[in-house]
C-alpha positions in Angstrom: 6.4 6.6 -4.8 3.5 5.0 -2.8 0.9 6.1 -5.4 3.0 4.4 -8.1 3.4 1.3 -5.9 -0.3 1.3 -5.2 -1.2 1.6 -8.8 1.2 -1.2 -9.7 -0.2 -3.5 -7.1 -3.8 -2.7 -8.0 -3.2 -3.0 -11.7 -1.5 -6.3 -11.6 -3.6 -8.1 -9.0 -7.0 -7.9 -10.7 -7.9 -8.3 -14.4 -10.7 -5.8 -14.2 -10.1 -2.1 -14.8 -9.5 0.0 -11.6 -11.2 3.2 -10.8 -9.2 6.4 -11.5 -9.4 7.5 -7.8 -8.3 5.9 -4.5 -11.2 4.0 -2.9 -12.8 6.1 -0.2 -12.1 3.8 2.7 -8.4 3.5 1.7 -8.2 7.3 1.4 -9.6 7.7 4.9 -7.1 5.2 6.2 -4.2 6.9 4.6 -5.4 10.3 5.8 -5.7 9.0 9.3 -1.9 8.2 9.2 -1.3 11.9 8.7 -3.3 12.8 11.8 -0.8 11.2 14.2 1.7 13.3 16.2 4.6 11.6 14.4 4.9 11.8 10.6 3.9 8.5 8.9 6.8 6.6 7.5 6.9 4.6 4.2 6.6 1.5 6.3 3.4 2.9 8.0 1.9 3.7 4.6 2.8 0.4 3.0 1.5 -1.5 6.1 -1.9 0.4 5.8 -2.1 -0.3 2.1 -1.2 -4.0 2.6 -3.8 -4.4 5.3 -6.4 -2.8 3.2 -5.6 -5.0 0.2 -5.7 -8.1 2.4 -9.0 -7.0 4.0 -10.5 -6.9 0.5 -9.1 -10.3 -0.4 -6.7 -8.9 -3.0 -3.9 -11.4 -3.5 -0.3 -10.3 -3.6 1.0 -10.5 -7.2 3.9 -12.8 -8.0 7.1 -10.9 -8.7 6.2 -7.8 -6.8 9.4 -5.8 -6.7 10.8 -5.2 -3.3 13.7 -3.3 -1.8 16.5 -5.1 -0.2 15.9 -5.8 3.5 17.8 -3.6 6.0 20.2 -5.7 8.0 20.6 -4.9 11.6 24.1 -4.5 13.0 24.5 -6.6 16.2 
């Protein structure tokens, strides 16, 4: 799911063709998430991807699909 999301974000944010592989520094970042004692969650992976995109000045596309927010029970 995250590969599909990453491809969607990358494809729709820049008008130039993207490489067919994950950029090396992003791959290292995602692999580092798997090194932790606890398994990485979807939120962990998305946070890492989002930070990587922001660090490379990739703007968020308009209309990016999102899941409904989880509402906390008080």
